[in-house]
C-alpha positions as CSV (number, residue, x, y, z in Angstrom):
1,X,-0.8,30.2,30.0
2,X,-0.8,30.7,26.2
3,X,-1.5,27.9,23.7
4,X,2.0,27.7,22.6
5,X,3.1,27.4,26.2
6,X,0.6,24.7,26.7
7,X,1.8,22.9,23.6
8,X,5.5,23.3,24.8
9,X,4.4,21.8,28.2
10,X,2.7,18.8,26.6
11,X,5.8,18.3,24.2
12,X,8.2,18.4,27.3
13,X,5.9,15.9,29.2
14,X,5.9,13.5,26.3
15,X,9.7,13.8,26.0
16,X,10.1,12.9,29.8
17,X,7.6,9.9,29.5
18,X,9.3,8.8,26.3
19,X,12.6,8.4,28.3
20,X,11.0,6.1,30.9
21,X,9.7,3.7,28.4
22,X,11.7,0.6,27.5
23,X,12.3,0.6,23.7
24,X,11.6,-3.0,24.1
25,X,8.1,-2.5,25.5
26,X,7.6,0.1,22.4
27,X,8.7,-2.4,19.9
28,X,6.5,-5.3,21.5
29,X,3.6,-3.0,21.7
30,X,4.2,-2.1,17.9
31,X,4.4,-5.8,17.0
32,X,1.3,-6.7,18.8
33,X,-0.7,-3.9,17.0
34,X,0.7,-5.3,13.7
35,X,-0.5,-8.8,14.7
36,X,-4.1,-7.3,14.6
37,X,-3.8,-5.9,10.9
38,X,-4.7,-9.0,8.9
39,X,-5.9,-11.7,11.2
40,X,-9.5,-10.5,11.3
41,X,-9.5,-10.4,7.5
42,X,-7.6,-13.6,6.4
43,X,-9.9,-15.8,8.6
44,X,-12.8,-15.1,6.3
45,X,-11.7,-16.6,3.0
46,X,-11.4,-20.3,4.1
47,X,-15.0,-20.4,5.8
48,X,-16.4,-18.0,3.1
49,X,-18.5,-20.8,1.4
50,X,-20.0,-21.7,5.0
51,X,-20.9,-18.2,5.5
52,X,-22.5,-17.9,2.2
53,X,-24.4,-21.2,2.6
54,X,-25.7,-20.4,6.1
55,X,-26.9,-16.8,5.2
56,X,-27.7,-17.2,1.5
57,X,-25.3,-14.8,0.2
58,X,-24.6,-14.7,-3.4
59,X,-21.1,-14.6,-4.9
60,X,-21.3,-10.9,-5.5
61,X,-22.6,-10.2,-1.9
62,X,-19.7,-12.4,-0.6
63,X,-17.3,-10.4,-2.6
64,X,-18.9,-7.2,-1.1
65,X,-18.5,-8.5,2.4
66,X,-14.8,-9.3,1.9
67,X,-14.2,-6.0,0.1
68,X,-16.2,-3.8,2.8
69,X,-13.1,-3.6,5.0
70,X,-11.3,-2.1,2.1
71,X,-13.8,0.5,1.4
72,X,-13.5,1.4,5.0
73,X,-9.9,1.7,4.6
74,X,-10.3,4.0,1.6
75,X,-13.0,6.3,3.4
76,X,-11.2,6.5,6.8
77,X,-7.5,6.7,5.8
78,X,-7.5,10.4,4.9
79,X,-8.8,11.2,8.3
80,X,-6.4,9.1,10.4
81,X,-3.4,11.6,10.1
82,X,-5.9,14.3,11.7
83,X,-6.9,12.0,14.4
84,X,-3.3,11.2,15.3
85,X,-2.5,15.0,15.4
86,X,-5.5,15.4,17.7
87,X,-5.0,12.8,20.1
88,X,-1.5,11.3,19.6
89,X,-0.1,8.3,17.8
90,X,-0.5,5.9,20.8
91,X,-4.0,7.0,21.7
92,X,-5.2,6.5,18.1
93,X,-3.8,3.1,18.1
94,X,-5.6,2.4,21.4
95,X,-8.9,3.7,20.3
96,X,-8.6,1.7,16.9
97,X,-7.9,-1.6,18.8
98,X,-11.0,-1.0,21.0
99,X,-13.0,-0.6,18.0
100,X,-11.5,-3.6,16.4
101,X,-12.3,-5.9,19.3
102,X,-15.9,-4.6,19.4
103,X,-16.3,-5.3,15.7
104,X,-14.8,-8.8,15.8
105,X,-17.2,-9.6,18.6
106,X,-20.3,-8.1,16.7
107,X,-19.2,-9.7,13.4
108,X,-19.6,-13.2,15.1
109,X,-23.0,-12.7,16.5
110,X,-26.2,-14.1,15.0
111,X,-27.9,-11.9,12.2
112,X,-27.0,-10.3,8.9
113,X,-27.0,-6.8,10.6
114,X,-24.3,-7.8,13.0
115,X,-22.2,-9.5,10.2
116,X,-22.3,-6.3,8.1
117,X,-21.9,-3.8,10.9
118,X,-19.1,-5.7,12.6
119,X,-17.2,-5.9,9.3
120,X,-17.5,-2.3,8.7
121,X,-16.2,-1.5,12.3
122,X,-13.2,-3.9,11.5
123,X,-12.5,-2.1,8.5
124,X,-12.5,1.3,10.2
125,X,-10.3,0.3,13.0
126,X,-7.8,-1.4,10.7
127,X,-7.8,1.7,8.5
128,X,-6.5,3.8,11.5
129,X,-4.0,1.2,12.6
130,X,-2.6,0.9,9.0
131,X,-2.1,4.6,8.7
132,X,-0.7,5.3,12.1
133,X,1.8,2.4,12.5
134,X,4.1,3.5,9.8
135,X,4.2,7.1,11.3
136,X,5.0,5.5,14.6
137,X,8.1,3.5,13.0
138,X,9.2,6.7,11.3
139,X,9.1,8.7,14.6
140,X,10.6,6.0,17.0
141,X,12.8,4.1,14.6
142,X,13.9,6.6,12.0
143,X,17.3,4.8,10.9
144,X,15.8,1.4,11.0
145,X,12.5,1.8,9.0
146,X,13.2,-1.2,6.6
147,X,13.9,-3.6,9.5
148,X,11.2,-2.6,11.8
149,X,8.6,-2.5,9.0
150,X,10.0,-5.9,8.0
151,X,9.4,-7.1,11.5
152,X,6.1,-6.0,12.0
153,X,5.1,-7.3,8.5
154,X,6.4,-10.7,9.6
155,X,4.3,-10.7,12.7
156,X,1.3,-9.5,10.6
157,X,2.0,-12.4,8.4
158,X,2.4,-14.9,11.0
159,X,-1.1,-14.2,12.5
160,X,-2.7,-13.7,9.1
161,X,-1.3,-17.3,8.3
162,X,-2.4,-18.6,11.6
163,X,-5.9,-17.2,11.2
164,X,-6.3,-18.7,7.7
165,X,-4.9,-22.1,8.7
166,X,-7.1,-22.6,11.7
167,X,-10.3,-21.3,10.6
168,X,-11.8,-24.4,9.1
169,X,-10.7,-26.7,12.1
170,X,-11.8,-24.1,14.7
171,X,-15.2,-23.8,12.8
172,X,-15.7,-27.8,13.3
173,X,-15.0,-27.7,17.1
174,X,-18.2,-26.5,18.4
175,X,-21.9,-26.0,17.2
176,X,-21.1,-22.3,16.8
177,X,-19.4,-23.1,13.6
178,X,-17.7,-20.4,11.4
179,X,-18.7,-17.6,13.9
180,X,-16.1,-18.9,16.4
181,X,-13.1,-18.2,14.1
182,X,-14.5,-14.7,13.1
183,X,-14.7,-13.5,16.5
184,X,-12.0,-15.0,18.6
185,X,-9.3,-12.7,17.3
186,X,-10.9,-10.0,19.4
187,X,-8.6,-11.5,22.2
188,X,-5.6,-10.4,20.4
189,X,-6.9,-6.9,20.1
190,X,-7.4,-6.8,23.8
191,X,-4.0,-8.1,24.5
192,X,-2.3,-5.5,22.2
193,X,-4.3,-2.7,23.8
194,X,-3.1,-3.8,27.3
195,X,0.5,-3.9,26.3
196,X,0.0,-0.4,24.8
197,X,-1.5,0.9,27.8
198,X,1.7,2.3,29.5
199,X,2.3,4.4,26.4
200,X,-1.0,6.2,26.3
201,X,0.4,9.4,28.1
202,X,3.0,9.8,25.4
203,X,1.9,12.0,22.7
204,X,2.8,13.9,19.4
205,X,0.2,16.5,19.0
206,X,-0.7,19.9,17.9
207,X,-2.8,22.7,19.5
208,X,-6.5,22.2,19.0
209,X,-8.2,23.8,16.2
210,X,-5.1,23.4,13.9
211,X,-6.1,20.7,11.5
212,X,-4.2,21.6,8.4
213,X,-0.8,21.7,9.9
214,X,2.4,19.5,9.8
215,X,4.8,18.9,12.6
216,X,8.5,19.9,12.6
217,X,11.3,17.7,14.1
218,X,10.5,19.1,17.7
219,X,6.7,18.3,17.3
220,X,5.9,22.1,16.8
221,X,3.0,23.2,14.5
222,X,4.1,24.7,11.2
223,X,1.6,26.4,8.9
224,X,1.1,25.6,5.2
225,X,1.7,28.2,2.5
226,X,-0.4,28.9,-0.6
227,X,1.6,26.3,-2.5
228,X,0.5,23.5,-0.1
229,X,3.8,23.6,1.8
230,X,4.1,23.5,5.4
231,X,6.7,25.7,7.2
232,X,9.2,22.8,7.1
233,X,8.9,22.8,3.2
234,X,6.7,19.7,3.0
235,X,4.2,19.8,0.2
236,X,0.9,18.0,0.3
237,X,1.5,14.4,-1.0
238,X,-1.7,14.8,-3.1
239,X,0.3,17.3,-5.2
240,X,3.4,14.9,-5.7
241,X,3.9,12.6,-8.6
242,X,6.2,10.5,-6.4
243,X,3.4,10.1,-3.8
244,X,0.9,8.9,-6.7
245,X,3.5,6.5,-7.6
246,X,3.7,5.1,-4.1
247,X,0.0,5.2,-4.0
248,X,-0.3,3.1,-7.1
249,X,2.2,0.6,-5.9
250,X,0.4,0.2,-2.5
251,X,-3.1,-0.3,-4.3
252,X,-2.0,-2.7,-6.9
253,X,-0.2,-4.8,-4.6
254,X,-3.1,-5.0,-2.3
255,X,-5.2,-5.9,-5.3
256,X,-3.2,-9.1,-5.5
257,X,-3.3,-9.8,-1.7
258,X,-6.9,-9.4,-1.2
259,X,-8.0,-11.4,-4.5
260,X,-5.6,-14.3,-3.1
261,X,-7.1,-14.4,0.5
262,X,-10.7,-14.1,-1.0
263,X,-10.7,-16.5,-3.9
264,X,-7.7,-18.7,-3.9
265,X,-9.6,-21.4,-1.9
266,X,-12.3,-21.3,-4.3
267,X,-10.0,-21.4,-7.3
268,X,-8.2,-24.5,-5.9
269,X,-11.6,-26.2,-4.9
270,X,-12.7,-25.8,-8.5
271,X,-9.5,-27.7,-9.7
272,X,-10.3,-30.7,-7.4
273,X,-8.4,-29.7,-4.3
274,X,-10.3,-30.6,-0.9
275,X,-11.5,-27.7,1.1
276,X,-9.0,-28.7,4.2
277,X,-6.1,-28.7,1.6
278,X,-7.2,-25.3,0.2
279,X,-7.5,-23.8,3.7
280,X,-4.0,-25.2,4.6
281,X,-2.6,-23.7,1.3
282,X,-3.9,-20.2,2.6
283,X,-1.7,-20.7,5.7
284,X,0.9,-21.5,3.4
285,X,0.5,-18.5,1.3
286,X,0.6,-16.2,4.4
287,X,3.3,-18.2,6.1
288,X,5.7,-17.9,3.1
289,X,5.0,-14.2,3.1
290,X,7.0,-14.2,6.2
291,X,10.0,-15.3,4.3
292,X,9.4,-12.8,1.7
293,X,9.1,-9.9,4.4
294,X,12.1,-11.1,6.2
295,X,14.3,-11.2,3.1
296,X,12.9,-7.8,1.7
297,X,13.5,-6.0,5.0
298,X,17.1,-7.5,5.1
299,X,17.8,-6.3,1.6
300,X,16.1,-2.9,1.6
301,X,19.1,-1.1,3.4
302,X,21.6,-2.9,1.3
303,X,20.6,-1.3,-2.0
304,X,20.9,2.1,-3.0
305,X,17.3,2.1,-4.1
306,X,14.4,-0.5,-4.2
307,X,13.7,-0.8,-7.9
308,X,15.0,-4.1,-8.3
309,X,13.2,-5.5,-5.4
310,X,10.0,-3.7,-6.4
311,X,10.3,-5.1,-10.0
312,X,11.4,-8.7,-9.0
313,X,8.4,-9.4,-6.7
314,X,5.6,-8.8,-9.2
315,X,7.6,-10.9,-11.8
316,X,7.8,-13.8,-9.5
317,X,4.0,-13.5,-8.8
318,X,3.2,-13.7,-12.5
319,X,5.2,-17.1,-12.6
320,X,3.0,-18.4,-9.7
321,X,-0.2,-17.3,-11.5
322,X,0.9,-19.0,-14.6
323,X,1.6,-22.1,-12.7
324,X,-1.8,-22.1,-10.9
325,X,-3.3,-21.6,-14.4
326,X,-1.6,-24.4,-16.1
327,X,-0.7,-26.8,-13.5
328,X,-3.0,-26.5,-10.5
329,X,-2.1,-29.8,-9.1
330,X,1.0,-28.2,-7.8
331,X,-1.0,-25.3,-6.0
332,X,1.1,-25.7,-2.8
333,X,4.2,-24.7,-4.7
334,X,2.5,-21.7,-6.6
335,X,0.9,-20.6,-3.3
336,X,4.4,-20.6,-1.5
337,X,6.0,-18.6,-4.5
338,X,3.1,-16.0,-4.4
339,X,3.4,-15.8,-0.7
340,X,7.0,-14.9,-0.8
341,X,6.4,-12.4,-3.6
342,X,3.5,-10.8,-1.7
343,X,5.5,-10.6,1.6
344,X,8.1,-8.6,-0.2
345,X,5.6,-6.3,-1.9
346,X,3.8,-5.2,1.3
347,X,7.1,-4.6,3.2
348,X,8.1,-2.3,0.2
349,X,4.9,-0.6,0.1
350,X,4.8,0.2,3.8
351,X,8.5,1.1,4.0
352,X,8.0,3.6,1.1
353,X,5.9,5.7,3.4
354,X,8.9,6.4,5.6
355,X,11.6,6.0,3.0
356,X,10.2,8.6,0.6
357,X,9.5,11.2,3.3
358,X,11.7,13.2,5.6
359,X,9.4,13.5,8.8
360,X,7.0,11.2,10.6
361,X,4.2,13.8,10.1
362,X,4.8,13.6,6.3
363,X,4.9,9.8,6.4
364,X,1.6,9.8,8.2
365,X,0.1,12.1,5.3
366,X,1.6,10.0,2.6
367,X,0.3,6.8,4.4
368,X,-3.2,8.3,4.7
369,X,-3.2,9.1,0.9
370,X,-1.8,5.9,-0.2
371,X,-3.9,3.8,1.9
372,X,-7.2,5.7,1.0
373,X,-6.8,5.6,-2.8
374,X,-4.9,2.4,-2.7
375,X,-7.5,0.3,-0.9
376,X,-10.4,1.8,-2.9
377,X,-8.4,0.2,-5.9
378,X,-8.0,-2.9,-3.9
379,X,-11.6,-3.2,-2.9
380,X,-12.6,-3.6,-6.6
381,X,-10.2,-6.7,-6.8
382,X,-12.2,-9.4,-5.2
383,X,-15.5,-8.0,-6.4
384,X,-14.4,-7.7,-9.9
385,X,-12.8,-11.2,-10.0
386,X,-16.0,-12.7,-8.4
387,X,-18.2,-10.9,-11.0
388,X,-15.9,-12.1,-13.9
389,X,-16.0,-15.6,-12.6
390,X,-19.8,-15.5,-12.4
391,X,-20.0,-14.0,-15.9
392,X,-17.6,-16.7,-17.5
393,X,-18.0,-19.7,-15.2
394,X,-14.2,-19.9,-15.2
395,X,-11.2,-18.8,-13.2
396,X,-8.9,-18.4,-16.3
397,X,-10.2,-14.9,-17.0
398,X,-9.7,-13.7,-13.5
399,X,-6.2,-15.2,-13.1
400,X,-5.3,-13.6,-16.4
401,X,-6.5,-10.3,-14.9
402,X,-4.4,-10.6,-11.8
403,X,-1.3,-11.4,-14.1
404,X,-2.1,-8.0,-16.0
405,X,-2.3,-6.2,-12.5
406,X,1.2,-7.6,-11.5
407,X,2.6,-6.2,-14.8
408,X,1.4,-2.7,-14.1
409,X,2.6,-3.2,-10.5
410,X,6.1,-3.7,-11.8
411,X,6.1,-0.5,-13.7
412,X,4.9,1.5,-10.6
413,X,7.5,-0.5,-8.6
414,X,10.4,1.0,-10.8
415,X,8.9,4.4,-10.3
416,X,8.4,4.2,-6.6
417,X,11.6,2.4,-5.9
418,X,13.8,5.3,-7.0
419,X,15.9,7.0,-4.2
420,X,13.8,10.1,-3.9
421,X,11.9,12.2,-1.4
422,X,8.7,14.0,-1.3
423,X,9.3,17.7,-1.2
C-alpha cells in the first residue's frame, strides 16, 4: 500500500468514526478542555504572597514564576500545529491534558525544584491546548466560530473565577496550605481526558515526514511553493500583515489579563483592602469576564466586522484602570468593568484565528504564531509591572503603563477587526 493510499484509508476511517460520535459529546469534551486553560494559572495570584513568604521569593522571582507559563506558551506554540499534524487534534489535546495533570501535581509538592518544574510543564501543556483548540473549533463548528469560541471562553472564565475565588479559603482548610489549591485542579484535567477518550481514534493528519505542509478541505497534504503558499493558496501567516495585527491584538490583551491576575490583589491590598476581599475581587474579575465573553460571542455574528467590538473593550478597560487609580475604594466596581472588557477581548482574540482564515490548518498556523509571539509579549507584562513597582514603590506608574497598553490594543483591534482573510 502506498503512502497516499494509507493516508486516504486513515482519512476514511476518521470520517467513519466522526459520524458515530455525538456532536454533544464533542462539544462537552471541547468545553472541559477549555476549563483547564486558566484554572491552574489564576489560582496563583491570591496565594502569591503566601508562596513568596514560605519560600523566600523576591518580587521579581514571584513575577518570573507567574510569567514562566507565558514563556512556555511562546516557546511551544510554534510547534503545536506540527504536533497536531503528526498525531491529530484530539490526541494532541489528550497528551497536553496528561502533561498538565502531572505538572499541577508536581507544582504542589515540596521543594523549589518541584514548583518551578511543575509550573514549566503547566505552561507547555496549556500552550498546546491554546493552539489546538481554536483549530478544532474551526474544523468541527466552521459556521459557529464566534458562538463556540464564546462558549468555551465562558467555561474558561468560570473555572478561572472559581480557582481564584476559592484559593485562599482552600489554602486555609488544611496544614498543606497554599499547596492544595495549586495542585487540586489536576482532577479537572483527568476528567477532561476521560471525556475526550472516545474521540482519540478520530484524527486529521498528514503522512509522516511531511512537516512543512497544510491540509486541504479533505484532509489531504498540499505542498508549499517558493512564495510560502501551500497548494490551497494559503500563505504562511508569518508573511502576512493581517496575521501580525491579530498577533499584536492577542499579545496586548494578554498583557492586561496576566497583569491583573498577578498583581491586582497586591494593588488592592496596598490600598487597604483585606486579603480575603482582594481574593474575592479576583473571582469577580474573572466572573464578570463571563458576561463579556457571552455578550461578545453573541454580537460577533451580528456585525459586518469586529472593529467596534475590538475598540470598545480596551476603551472600557481604560475607564476601569482610571477608576482603580483614583478611587480604589470602589475596586469591586472597577474589577467588574475590567472583567467584562477582558472577557470580550479574549473571545475576539481567539475568534480571529478562525474568522481571519479559510481552513482549520491555516487557523492552527495563525493560532501558533499569534500565541507564540503574543505570549512572549505577555510574559513581559507581570515582570515589568513588578519591577516598576519595586523601583518606584508605587502602583501608579504600573497602572499608567497598563492604560498605555490598552490604547495601543485599541489601534490593533481596529486593524485586526476588519473583515479580511489571510491569503
